MOPAC internal coordinates of N, CA, C and O (Angstrom, degrees):
PM7 1SCF
backbone

  N    0.0000 0     0.00 0     0.00 0    0    0    0
  C    1.4501 1     0.00 0     0.00 0    1    0    0
  C    1.5232 1   109.51 1     0.00 0    2    1    0
  O    1.2310 1   120.48 1   -46.19 1    3    2    1
  N    1.3179 1   116.69 1   133.81 1    3    2    1
  C    1.4597 1   119.92 1  -179.72 1    5    3    2
  C    1.5310 1   110.18 1   -77.26 1    6    5    3
  O    1.2310 1   121.32 1   -21.92 1    7    6    5
  N    1.3125 1   115.09 1   158.08 1    7    6    5
  C    1.4526 1   120.10 1   179.21 1    9    7    6
  C    1.5219 1   109.67 1   -68.54 1   10    9    7
  O    1.2310 1   121.28 1   -30.48 1   11   10    9
  N    1.3176 1   115.15 1   149.52 1   11   10    9
  C    1.4539 1   121.25 1  -179.81 1   13   11   10
  C    1.5190 1   110.59 1   -72.49 1   14   13   11
  O    1.2310 1   120.86 1   -28.73 1   15   14   13
  N    1.3367 1   115.97 1   151.27 1   15   14   13
  C    1.4652 1   120.44 1   176.84 1   17   15   14
  C    1.5251 1   109.37 1  -127.15 1   18   17   15
  O    1.2310 1   121.25 1   -25.24 1   19   18   17
  N    1.3215 1   115.21 1   154.76 1   19   18   17
  C    1.4635 1   120.53 1   179.40 1   21   19   18
  C    1.5192 1   110.68 1   -61.39 1   22   21   19
  O    1.2310 1   120.23 1   127.25 1   23   22   21
  N    1.3267 1   117.17 1   -52.75 1   23   22   21
  C    1.4607 1   121.46 1  -174.74 1   25   23   22
  C    1.5244 1   112.09 1   -61.69 1   26   25   23
  O    1.2310 1   120.16 1   138.07 1   27   26   25
  N    1.3026 1   117.31 1   -41.93 1   27   26   25
  C    1.4600 1   121.36 1  -174.32 1   29   27   26
  C    1.5293 1   112.86 1   -84.99 1   30   29   27
  O    1.2310 1   119.95 1   142.10 1   31   30   29
  N    1.3233 1   117.69 1   -37.90 1   31   30   29
  C    1.4579 1   120.43 1  -167.95 1   33   31   30
  C    1.5305 1   116.08 1  -116.27 1   34   33   31
  O    1.2310 1   119.85 1   151.74 1   35   34   33
  N    1.3174 1   117.89 1   -28.26 1   35   34   33
  C    1.4627 1   120.32 1  -169.76 1   37   35   34
  C    1.5187 1   113.98 1  -104.36 1   38   37   35
  O    1.2310 1   120.11 1   137.31 1   39   38   37
  N    1.3050 1   117.40 1   -42.69 1   39   38   37
  C    1.4687 1   120.43 1  -175.26 1   41   39   38
  C    1.5305 1   111.64 1   -53.27 1   42   41   39
  O    1.2310 1   120.02 1   140.50 1   43   42   41
  N    1.2933 1   117.56 1   -39.50 1   43   42   41
  C    1.4570 1   121.55 1  -179.77 1   45   43   42
  C    1.5182 1   114.37 1   -65.23 1   46   45   43
  O    1.2310 1   120.14 1   154.07 1   47   46   45
  N    1.3322 1   117.34 1   -25.93 1   47   46   45
  C    1.4692 1   120.63 1   178.82 1   49   47   46
  C    1.5248 1   111.12 1   -61.06 1   50   49   47
  O    1.2310 1   121.22 1   147.74 1   51   50   49
  N    1.3369 1   115.26 1   -32.26 1   51   50   49
  C    1.4587 1   120.72 1  -174.63 1   53   51   50
  C    1.5201 1   113.24 1  -107.86 1   54   53   51
  O    1.2310 1   119.72 1  -175.85 1   55   54   53
  N    1.3306 1   118.14 1     4.15 1   55   54   53
  C    1.4653 1   122.05 1  -172.57 1   57   55   54
  C    1.5275 1   112.97 1   -51.59 1   58   57   55
  O    1.2310 1   119.56 1   135.16 1   59   58   57
  N    1.3052 1   118.45 1   -44.84 1   59   58   57
  C    1.4649 1   119.46 1  -176.49 1   61   59   58
  C    1.5236 1   113.19 1   -76.43 1   62   61   59
  O    1.2310 1   119.91 1   172.44 1   63   62   61
  N    1.3381 1   117.78 1    -7.56 1   63   62   61
  C    1.4631 1   121.25 1  -179.60 1   65   63   62
  C    1.5295 1   113.03 1  -104.15 1   66   65   63
  O    1.2310 1   120.17 1   172.61 1   67   66   65
  N    1.3232 1   117.28 1    -7.39 1   67   66   65
  C    1.4666 1   121.49 1  -174.20 1   69   67   66
  C    1.5185 1   111.42 1   -58.43 1   70   69   67
  O    1.2310 1   119.46 1   129.33 1   71   70   69
  N    1.3170 1   118.64 1   -50.67 1   71   70   69
  C    1.4600 1   120.74 1  -177.35 1   73   71   70
  C    1.5224 1   112.42 1   -65.78 1   74   73   71
  O    1.2310 1   119.87 1   140.96 1   75   74   73
  N    1.3058 1   117.84 1   -39.04 1   75   74   73
  C    1.4575 1   121.40 1  -179.33 1   77   75   74
  C    1.5136 1   114.50 1   -72.84 1   78   77   75
  O    1.2310 1   120.31 1   166.62 1   79   78   77
  N    1.3126 1   117.01 1   -13.38 1   79   78   77
  C    1.4671 1   121.13 1  -177.78 1   81   79   78
  C    1.5292 1   112.24 1  -108.34 1   82   81   79
  O    1.2310 1   119.69 1  -164.26 1   83   82   81
  N    1.3241 1   118.20 1    15.74 1   83   82   81
  C    1.4631 1   120.29 1  -174.68 1   85   83   82
  C    1.5177 1   113.31 1   -69.18 1   86   85   83
  O    1.2310 1   119.58 1   158.07 1   87   86   85
  N    1.3244 1   118.42 1   -21.93 1   87   86   85
  C    1.4662 1   120.43 1  -177.39 1   89   87   86
  C    1.5255 1   113.34 1  -104.27 1   90   89   87
  O    1.2310 1   119.75 1  -167.02 1   91   90   89
  N    1.3150 1   118.08 1    12.98 1   91   90   89
  C    1.4606 1   121.08 1  -178.46 1   93   91   90
  C    1.5222 1   109.18 1   -82.66 1   94   93   91
  O    1.2310 1   121.29 1   -63.43 1   95   94   93
  N    1.3231 1   115.14 1   116.57 1   95   94   93
  C    1.4601 1   120.99 1   178.36 1   97   95   94
  C    1.5165 1   108.67 1  -114.38 1   98   97   95
  O    1.2310 1   121.14 1   -39.27 1   99   98   97
  N    1.3202 1   115.42 1   140.73 1   99   98   97
  C    1.4573 1   121.34 1  -177.90 1  101   99   98
  C    1.5172 1   109.94 1  -125.65 1  102  101   99
  O    1.2310 1   120.88 1   -35.43 1  103  102  101
  N    1.3171 1   115.92 1   144.57 1  103  102  101
  C    1.4589 1   120.95 1   176.96 1  105  103  102
  C    1.5243 1   109.53 1   -74.39 1  106  105  103
  O    1.2310 1   120.93 1   -42.28 1  107  106  105
  N    1.3139 1   115.83 1   137.72 1  107  106  105
  C    1.4587 1   122.34 1   177.04 1  109  107  106
  C    1.5233 1   108.39 1  -132.13 1  110  109  107
  O    1.2310 1   120.38 1    -4.87 1  111  110  109
  N    1.3147 1   116.88 1   175.13 1  111  110  109
  C    1.4661 1   120.94 1   176.27 1  113  111  110
  C    1.5189 1   111.50 1   -64.16 1  114  113  111
  O    1.2310 1   120.51 1   154.30 1  115  114  113
  N    1.3294 1   116.63 1   -25.70 1  115  114  113
  C    1.4626 1   122.13 1  -178.61 1  117  115  114
  C    1.5226 1   112.43 1   -93.77 1  118  117  115
  O    1.2310 1   119.32 1   179.61 1  119  118  117
  N    1.3180 1   118.91 1    -0.39 1  119  118  117
  C    1.4634 1   122.93 1  -175.56 1  121  119  118
  C    1.5152 1   109.92 1   121.53 1  122  121  119
  O    1.2310 1   120.50 1    17.87 1  123  122  121
  N    1.3036 1   116.65 1  -162.13 1  123  122  121
  C    1.4642 1   121.67 1  -178.50 1  125  123  122
  C    1.5264 1   109.22 1   -88.39 1  126  125  123
  O    1.2310 1   121.20 1   -45.47 1  127  126  125
  N    1.3345 1   115.30 1   134.53 1  127  126  125
  C    1.4658 1   121.56 1   177.41 1  129  127  126
  C    1.5187 1   108.54 1  -129.72 1  130  129  127
  O    1.2310 1   120.95 1   -28.33 1  131  130  129
  N    1.3166 1   115.78 1   151.67 1  131  130  129
  C    1.4578 1   121.73 1   179.00 1  133  131  130
  C    1.5260 1   109.84 1   -92.31 1  134  133  131
  O    1.2310 1   121.13 1   -48.61 1  135  134  133
  N    1.3108 1   115.44 1   131.39 1  135  134  133
  C    1.4618 1   121.72 1   175.50 1  137  135  134
  C    1.5195 1   108.55 1   -79.70 1  138  137  135
  O    1.2310 1   120.62 1   -52.99 1  139  138  137
  N    1.3149 1   116.41 1   127.01 1  139  138  137
  C    1.4625 1   122.25 1   177.26 1  141  139  138
  C    1.5283 1   107.51 1  -122.56 1  142  141  139
  O    1.2310 1   120.80 1   -77.94 1  143  142  141
  N    1.3243 1   116.08 1   102.06 1  143  142  141
  C    1.4621 1   120.62 1  -174.54 1  145  143  142
  C    1.5179 1   114.00 1   -64.85 1  146  145  143
  O    1.2310 1   119.35 1   161.74 1  147  146  145
  N    1.3089 1   118.85 1   -18.26 1  147  146  145
  C    1.4531 1   121.41 1   178.60 1  149  147  146
  C    1.5097 1   113.86 1   -93.62 1  150  149  147
  O    1.2310 1   120.49 1  -179.30 1  151  150  149
  N    1.3258 1   116.68 1     0.70 1  151  150  149
  C    1.4561 1   121.71 1  -175.66 1  153  151  150
  C    1.5298 1   110.16 1  -109.96 1  154  153  151
  O    1.2310 1   120.79 1   -57.72 1  155  154  153
  N    1.3249 1   116.09 1   122.28 1  155  154  153
  C    1.4651 1   121.21 1  -177.45 1  157  155  154
  C    1.5259 1   112.87 1   -54.66 1  158  157  155
  O    1.2310 1   120.41 1   129.39 1  159  158  157
  N    1.3495 1   116.83 1   -50.61 1  159  158  157
  C    1.4682 1   119.50 1  -176.72 1  161  159  158
  C    1.5243 1   111.91 1   -61.12 1  162  161  159
  O    1.2310 1   120.38 1   141.19 1  163  162  161
  N    1.3201 1   116.89 1   -38.81 1  163  162  161
  C    1.4544 1   121.15 1   179.62 1  165  163  162
  C    1.5289 1   111.16 1   -67.64 1  166  165  163
  O    1.2310 1   120.31 1   133.92 1  167  166  165
  N    1.3227 1   117.01 1   -46.08 1  167  166  165
  C    1.4654 1   120.62 1  -179.98 1  169  167  166
  C    1.5246 1   110.31 1   -65.02 1  170  169  167
  O    1.2310 1   120.22 1   140.63 1  171  170  169
  N    1.3124 1   117.18 1   -39.37 1  171  170  169
  C    1.4619 1   120.13 1   177.48 1  173  171  170
  C    1.5235 1   110.25 1   -63.64 1  174  173  171
  O    1.2310 1   120.34 1   135.16 1  175  174  173
  N    1.3242 1   116.95 1   -44.84 1  175  174  173
  C    1.4642 1   121.79 1  -178.97 1  177  175  174
  C    1.5326 1   111.12 1   -61.35 1  178  177  175
  O    1.2310 1   120.76 1   137.02 1  179  178  177
  N    1.3251 1   116.14 1   -42.98 1  179  178  177
  C    1.4657 1   121.35 1  -176.22 1  181  179  178
  C    1.5339 1   113.02 1   -99.29 1  182  181  179
  O    1.2310 1   119.72 1  -159.18 1  183  182  181
  N    1.3183 1   118.14 1    20.82 1  183  182  181
  C    1.4650 1   119.97 1  -173.46 1  185  183  182
  C    1.5278 1   113.26 1   -55.56 1  186  185  183
  O    1.2310 1   119.63 1   139.08 1  187  186  185
  N    1.3299 1   118.32 1   -40.92 1  187  186  185
  C    1.4583 1   119.19 1  -177.51 1  189  187  186
  C    1.5312 1   110.98 1   -69.62 1  190  189  187
  O    1.2310 1   120.17 1   138.31 1  191  190  189
  N    1.3215 1   117.28 1   -41.69 1  191  190  189
  C    1.4550 1   119.85 1   177.50 1  193  191  190
  C    1.5303 1   110.40 1   -61.95 1  194  193  191
  O    1.2310 1   120.44 1   141.97 1  195  194  193
  N    1.3313 1   116.76 1   -38.03 1  195  194  193
  C    1.4599 1   120.51 1   176.70 1  197  195  194
  C    1.5239 1   109.99 1   -64.93 1  198  197  195
  O    1.2310 1   120.61 1   136.21 1  199  198  197
  N    1.3342 1   116.45 1   -43.79 1  199  198  197
  C    1.4669 1   119.05 1   178.87 1  201  199  198
  C    1.5234 1   110.70 1   -59.30 1  202  201  199
  O    1.2310 1   120.24 1   134.31 1  203  202  201
  N    1.3215 1   117.15 1   -45.69 1  203  202  201
  C    1.4643 1   119.70 1   179.47 1  205  203  202
  C    1.5240 1   109.87 1   -59.22 1  206  205  203
  O    1.2310 1   120.46 1   137.12 1  207  206  205
  N    1.3269 1   116.73 1   -42.88 1  207  206  205
  C    1.4630 1   120.64 1  -178.44 1  209  207  206
  C    1.5261 1   112.73 1   -66.33 1  210  209  207
  O    1.2310 1   119.99 1   135.79 1  211  210  209
  N    1.3330 1   117.63 1   -44.21 1  211  210  209
  C    1.4703 1   118.40 1  -178.03 1  213  211  210
  C    1.5271 1   112.35 1   -75.73 1  214  213  211
  O    1.2310 1   120.79 1   159.73 1  215  214  213
  N    1.3275 1   116.09 1   -20.27 1  215  214  213
  C    1.4682 1   120.27 1   173.44 1  217  215  214
  C    1.5297 1   110.89 1   -89.61 1  218  217  215
  O    1.2310 1   120.44 1  -176.46 1  219  218  217
  N    1.3180 1   116.76 1     3.54 1  219  218  217
  C    1.4613 1   122.08 1  -174.71 1  221  219  218
  C    1.5083 1   115.91 1   -61.28 1  222  221  219
  O    1.2310 1   120.37 1   164.13 1  223  222  221
  N    1.3270 1   116.89 1   -15.87 1  223  222  221
  C    1.4655 1   120.84 1   178.67 1  225  223  222
  C    1.5269 1   112.24 1  -103.68 1  226  225  223
  O    1.2310 1   119.94 1  -173.35 1  227  226  225
  N    1.3167 1   117.71 1     6.65 1  227  226  225
  C    1.4700 1   120.15 1  -178.59 1  229  227  226
  C    1.5269 1   112.12 1   -61.68 1  230  229  227
  O    1.2310 1   120.97 1   142.91 1  231  230  229
  N    1.3328 1   115.75 1   -37.09 1  231  230  229
  C    1.4662 1   121.53 1  -178.74 1  233  231  230
  C    1.5226 1   108.62 1  -123.51 1  234  233  231
  O    1.2310 1   120.54 1   -38.45 1  235  234  233
  N    1.3412 1   116.57 1   141.55 1  235  234  233
  C    1.4606 1   119.00 1   176.40 1  237  235  234
  C    1.5356 1   109.61 1   -85.24 1  238  237  235
  O    1.2310 1   120.67 1     2.32 1  239  238  237
  N    1.3127 1   116.32 1  -177.68 1  239  238  237
  C    1.4742 1   121.11 1  -176.69 1  241  239  238
  C    1.5220 1   112.94 1   -62.68 1  242  241  239
  O    1.2310 1   120.62 1   158.42 1  243  242  241
  N    1.3157 1   116.43 1   -21.58 1  243  242  241
  C    1.4658 1   121.21 1   179.31 1  245  243  242
  C    1.5245 1   112.73 1   -93.12 1  246  245  243
  O    1.2310 1   120.79 1  -175.04 1  247  246  245
  N    1.3430 1   116.09 1     4.96 1  247  246  245
  C    1.4613 1   119.98 1   179.88 1  249  247  246
  C    1.5138 1   114.01 1    80.64 1  250  249  247
  O    1.2310 1   120.39 1  -168.83 1  251  250  249
  N    1.3261 1   116.87 1    11.17 1  251  250  249
  C    1.4600 1   121.65 1   179.99 1  253  251  250
  C    1.5276 1   109.81 1   -90.49 1  254  253  251
  O    1.2310 1   120.59 1   -26.94 1  255  254  253
  N    1.3153 1   116.48 1   153.06 1  255  254  253
  C    1.4562 1   120.88 1   179.87 1  257  255  254
  C    1.5156 1   111.54 1  -147.82 1  258  257  255
  O    1.2310 1   121.29 1   -25.77 1  259  258  257
  N    1.2968 1   115.13 1   154.23 1  259  258  257
  C    1.4619 1   122.34 1   171.94 1  261  259  258
  C    1.5327 1   109.71 1  -110.51 1  262  261  259
  O    1.2310 1   120.64 1  -178.82 1  263  262  261
  N    1.3274 1   116.37 1     1.18 1  263  262  261
  C    1.4578 1   122.97 1  -176.01 1  265  263  262
  C    1.5300 1   108.81 1   -86.83 1  266  265  263
  O    1.2310 1   119.54 1   -52.21 1  267  266  265
  N    1.3174 1   118.48 1   127.79 1  267  266  265
  C    1.4724 1   120.36 1   179.01 1  269  267  266
  C    1.5358 1   111.48 1   -61.59 1  270  269  267
  O    1.2310 1   119.90 1   -34.09 1  271  270  269
  N    1.3182 1   117.79 1   145.91 1  271  270  269
  C    1.4684 1   122.27 1  -175.87 1  273  271  270
  C    1.5303 1   114.85 1   -54.23 1  274  273  271
  O    1.2310 1   119.28 1   148.62 1  275  274  273
  N    1.3079 1   118.99 1   -31.38 1  275  274  273
  C    1.4676 1   119.63 1  -178.12 1  277  275  274
  C    1.5247 1   112.29 1   -65.82 1  278  277  275
  O    1.2310 1   119.95 1   164.74 1  279  278  277
  N    1.3318 1   117.70 1   -15.26 1  279  278  277
  C    1.4671 1   121.18 1  -179.86 1  281  279  278
  C    1.5238 1   113.43 1  -100.62 1  282  281  279
  O    1.2310 1   119.48 1   175.99 1  283  282  281
  N    1.3196 1   118.61 1    -4.01 1  283  282  281
  C    1.4624 1   120.68 1  -179.08 1  285  283  282
  C    1.5211 1   110.58 1   -67.81 1  286  285  283
  O    1.2310 1   121.10 1   -38.43 1  287  286  285
  N    1.3230 1   115.51 1   141.57 1  287  286  285
  C    1.4597 1   121.54 1   175.64 1  289  287  286
  C    1.5253 1   108.84 1   -80.23 1  290  289  287
  O    1.2310 1   121.26 1   -43.47 1  291  290  289
  N    1.3154 1   115.19 1   136.53 1  291  290  289
  C    1.4669 1   120.77 1   176.50 1  293  291  290
  C    1.5165 1   109.15 1  -119.88 1  294  293  291
  O    1.2310 1   121.01 1   -34.67 1  295  294  293
  N    1.3317 1   115.68 1   145.33 1  295  294  293
  C    1.4574 1   120.09 1   177.68 1  297  295  294
  C    1.5204 1   110.04 1   -81.39 1  298  297  295
  O    1.2310 1   120.44 1     2.13 1  299  298  297
  N    1.3160 1   116.77 1  -177.87 1  299  298  297
  C    1.4691 1   121.55 1  -176.42 1  301  299  298
  C    1.5248 1   112.25 1   -60.03 1  302  301  299
  O    1.2310 1   119.79 1   152.67 1  303  302  301
  N    1.3315 1   118.00 1   -27.33 1  303  302  301
  C    1.4661 1   122.00 1   179.71 1  305  303  302
  C    1.5294 1   112.16 1   -86.78 1  306  305  303
  O    1.2310 1   120.23 1   177.74 1  307  306  305
  N    1.3322 1   117.17 1    -2.26 1  307  306  305
  C    1.4586 1   120.74 1   179.43 1  309  307  306
  C    1.5141 1   114.42 1    90.71 1  310  309  307
  O    1.2310 1   120.06 1  -176.54 1  311  310  309
  N    1.3380 1   117.48 1     3.46 1  311  310  309
  C    1.4620 1   121.13 1   178.95 1  313  311  310
  C    1.5226 1   110.62 1   -79.60 1  314  313  311
  O    1.2310 1   120.48 1   -36.86 1  315  314  313
  N    1.3157 1   116.68 1   143.14 1  315  314  313
  C    1.4553 1   121.59 1   177.97 1  317  315  314
  C    1.5260 1   108.85 1   -70.41 1  318  317  315
  O    1.2310 1   120.67 1   -49.21 1  319  318  317
  N    1.3294 1   116.33 1   130.79 1  319  318  317
  C    1.4585 1   122.06 1   176.56 1  321  319  318
  C    1.5246 1   107.31 1   -85.08 1  322  321  319
  O    1.2310 1   120.84 1   -65.77 1  323  322  321
  N    1.3304 1   116.00 1   114.23 1  323  322  321
  C    1.4622 1   120.06 1  -173.28 1  325  323  322
  C    1.5183 1   114.14 1  -107.16 1  326  325  323
  O    1.2310 1   119.86 1   179.67 1  327  326  325
  N    1.3255 1   117.87 1    -0.33 1  327  326  325
  C    1.4614 1   118.96 1   178.32 1  329  327  326
  C    1.5195 1   109.89 1  -152.16 1  330  329  327
  O    1.2310 1   121.71 1   -20.84 1  331  330  329
  N    1.3164 1   114.33 1   159.16 1  331  330  329
  C    1.4614 1   121.54 1   177.64 1  333  331  330
  C    1.5219 1   107.91 1  -135.54 1  334  333  331
  O    1.2310 1   120.01 1   -43.27 1  335  334  333
  N    1.3321 1   117.59 1   136.73 1  335  334  333
  C    1.4653 1   118.82 1   178.75 1  337  335  334
  C    1.5300 1   112.08 1   -59.94 1  338  337  335
  O    1.2310 1   120.70 1   143.89 1  339  338  337
  N    1.3317 1   116.27 1   -36.11 1  339  338  337
  C    1.4641 1   121.46 1  -178.26 1  341  339  338
  C    1.5301 1   109.31 1  -141.50 1  342  341  339
  O    1.2310 1   120.18 1   -93.26 1  343  342  341
  N    1.3475 1   117.26 1    86.74 1  343  342  341
  C    1.4619 1   118.33 1   177.36 1  345  343  342
  C    1.5271 1   110.54 1   -56.38 1  346  345  343
  O    1.2310 1   121.02 1   -34.73 1  347  346  345
  N    1.3169 1   115.65 1   145.27 1  347  346  345
  C    1.4578 1   121.77 1  -176.12 1  349  347  346
  C    1.5206 1   108.61 1  -129.94 1  350  349  347
  O    1.2310 1   119.47 1   -39.04 1  351  350  349
  N    1.3093 1   118.61 1   140.96 1  351  350  349
  C    1.4605 1   128.79 1   -12.26 1  353  351  350
  C    1.5245 1   110.36 1   -67.31 1  354  353  351
  O    1.2310 1   120.50 1   -17.17 1  355  354  353
  N    1.3458 1   116.66 1   162.83 1  355  354  353
  C    1.4644 1   119.37 1  -179.03 1  357  355  354
  C    1.5311 1   111.80 1   -61.76 1  358  357  355
  O    1.2310 1   121.30 1   -21.49 1  359  358  357
  N    1.3178 1   115.11 1   158.51 1  359  358  357
  C    1.4659 1   121.06 1   175.35 1  361  359  358
  C    1.5248 1   109.82 1   -68.19 1  362  361  359
  O    1.2310 1   119.58 1   -24.05 1  363  362  361
  N    1.3331 1   118.41 1   155.95 1  363  362  361
  C    1.4584 1   120.67 1   173.60 1  365  363  362
  C    1.5389 1   109.44 1   -58.83 1  366  365  363
  O    1.2310 1   118.00 1   -30.35 1  367  366  365
  N    1.2933 1   121.41 1   149.65 1  367  366  365
  C    1.4464 1   127.64 1    11.07 1  369  367  366
  C    1.5287 1   113.70 1   -87.70 1  370  369  367
  O    1.2310 1   119.49 1   173.50 1  371  370  369
  N    1.3323 1   118.58 1    -6.50 1  371  370  369
  C    1.4682 1   120.25 1  -177.46 1  373  371  370
  C    1.5240 1   113.41 1   -82.32 1  374  373  371
  O    1.2310 1   120.13 1   160.39 1  375  374  373
  N    1.3109 1   117.36 1   -19.61 1  375  374  373
  C    1.4592 1   120.58 1  -177.14 1  377  375  374
  C    1.5145 1   111.61 1  -149.25 1  378  377  375
  O    1.2310 1   121.40 1    11.00 1  379  378  377
  N    1.3177 1   114.93 1  -169.00 1  379  378  377
  C    1.4611 1   121.33 1  -176.85 1  381  379  378
  C    1.5213 1   112.90 1   -97.12 1  382  381  379
  O    1.2310 1   120.31 1   172.19 1  383  382  381
  N    1.3343 1   117.02 1    -7.81 1  383  382  381
  C    1.4511 1   118.97 1  -174.63 1  385  383  382
  C    1.5205 1   110.68 1    79.28 1  386  385  383
  O    1.2310 1   120.83 1    22.18 1  387  386  385
  N    1.2828 1   116.02 1  -157.82 1  387  386  385
  C    1.4626 1   122.66 1  -173.92 1  389  387  386
  C    1.5323 1   113.25 1   -53.65 1  390  389  387
  O    1.2310 1   121.34 1   -45.15 1  391  390  389
  N    1.3418 1   115.05 1   134.85 1  391  390  389
  C    1.4610 1   120.41 1   171.13 1  393  391  390
  C    1.5296 1   108.11 1   -65.17 1  394  393  391
  O    1.2310 1   119.51 1   -26.04 1  395  394  393
  N    1.3084 1   118.53 1   153.96 1  395  394  393
  C    1.4681 1   119.71 1   173.82 1  397  395  394
  C    1.5384 1   110.14 1   -58.31 1  398  397  395
  O    1.2310 1   120.91 1   -35.06 1  399  398  397
  N    1.3181 1   115.87 1   144.94 1  399  398  397
  C    1.4702 1   120.27 1  -178.92 1  401  399  398
  C    1.5233 1   111.56 1   -55.00 1  402  401  399
  O    1.2310 1   120.22 1   144.66 1  403  402  401
  N    1.3260 1   117.19 1   -35.34 1  403  402  401
  C    1.4654 1   120.49 1  -179.91 1  405  403  402
  C    1.5242 1   111.30 1   -62.29 1  406  405  403
  O    1.2310 1   120.31 1   142.15 1  407  406  405
  N    1.3382 1   117.02 1   -37.85 1  407  406  405
  C    1.4678 1   120.90 1   178.61 1  409  407  406
  C    1.5257 1   110.68 1   -68.57 1  410  409  407
  O    1.2310 1   120.44 1   139.09 1  411  410  409
  N    1.3201 1   116.76 1   -40.91 1  411  410  409
  C    1.4640 1   120.81 1   177.93 1  413  411  410
  C    1.5241 1   109.81 1   -64.40 1  414  413  411
  O    1.2310 1   120.48 1   136.10 1  415  414  413
  N    1.3188 1   116.68 1   -43.90 1  415  414  413
  C    1.4646 1   120.90 1   178.35 1  417  415  414
  C    1.5259 1   110.91 1   -60.58 1  418  417  415
  O    1.2310 1   120.40 1   139.71 1  419  418  417
  N    1.3303 1   116.83 1   -40.29 1  419  418  417
  C    1.4581 1   121.32 1   179.82 1  421  419  418
  C    1.5272 1   110.65 1   -62.98 1  422  421  419
  O    1.2310 1   120.21 1   134.86 1  423  422  421
  N    1.3201 1   117.21 1   -45.14 1  423  422  421
  C    1.4605 1   120.41 1   178.79 1  425  423  422
  C    1.5258 1   110.43 1   -62.61 1  426  425  423
  O    1.2310 1   120.48 1   134.16 1  427  426  425
  N    1.3213 1   116.68 1   -45.84 1  427  426  425
  C    1.4679 1   120.44 1   178.58 1  429  427  426
  C    1.5293 1   111.52 1   -59.38 1  430  429  427
  O    1.2310 1   120.46 1   139.56 1  431  430  429
  N    1.3322 1   116.73 1   -40.44 1  431  430  429
  C    1.4630 1   120.11 1   179.13 1  433  431  430
  C    1.5227 1   110.59 1   -66.92 1  434  433  431
  O    1.2310 1   120.00 1   141.07 1  435  434  433
  N    1.3307 1   117.60 1   -38.93 1  435  434  433
  C    1.4690 1   121.54 1   177.18 1  437  435  434
  C    1.5274 1   109.95 1   -58.36 1  438  437  435
  O    1.2310 1   120.56 1   137.06 1  439  438  437
  N    1.3334 1   116.53 1   -42.94 1  439  438  437
  C    1.4720 1   120.58 1   177.78 1  441  439  438
  C    1.5327 1   109.13 1   -62.29 1  442  441  439
  O    1.2310 1   120.12 1   132.08 1  443  442  441
  N    1.3279 1   117.37 1   -47.92 1  443  442  441
  C    1.4756 1   120.61 1  -179.84 1  445  443  442
  C    1.5243 1   111.15 1   -62.98 1  446  445  443
  O    1.2310 1   119.84 1   147.26 1  447  446  445
  N    1.3289 1   117.92 1   -32.74 1  447  446  445
  C    1.4673 1   121.81 1   179.80 1  449  447  446
  C    1.5230 1   113.48 1   -73.25 1  450  449  447
  O    1.2310 1   120.17 1   170.48 1  451  450  449
  N    1.3304 1   117.28 1    -9.52 1  451  450  449
  C    1.4577 1   119.58 1   177.88 1  453  451  450
  C    1.5241 1   114.44 1   106.81 1  454  453  451
  O    1.2310 1   120.00 1  -170.96 1  455  454  453
  N    1.3399 1   117.60 1     9.04 1  455  454  453
  C    1.4655 1   123.31 1   175.25 1  457  455  454
  C    1.5277 1   112.95 1    55.18 1  458  457  455
  O    1.2310 1   120.92 1  -123.93 1  459  458  457
  N    1.3195 1   115.85 1    56.07 1  459  458  457
  C    1.4638 1   121.34 1   178.63 1  461  459  458
  C    1.5211 1   111.14 1   -68.68 1  462  461  459
  O    1.2310 1   120.58 1   -32.93 1  463  462  461
  N    1.3516 1   116.49 1   147.07 1  463  462  461
  C    1.4680 1   119.46 1   178.69 1  465  463  462
  C    1.5070 1   109.37 1   -68.35 1  466  465  463
  O    1.2310 1   120.10 1   180.00 1  467  466  465

């Protein structure tokens, strides 16, 4: 199987959210930058923040989950990430709620594959 690419495999995952996310700015070490879900360089730069956001529904407020452990997001130290400041996409009525697990898995695999354009 070939490695995943942004243009072929990832950009479409976020296509319906691109316009609604045009004003999202995030703090970085270099200052504030705007997240552009349709832009490869932006998605690559913010890949971890995106992962935290799309995994934001993995655990509920009580720390419970229905997601199998092999799909949990882990931070650089290997700790399970159990919360997100802003889960993405937003819950209804403003959004669709959790992305399908297959879409989350695809994004995670793209990151592991080296985030090819």
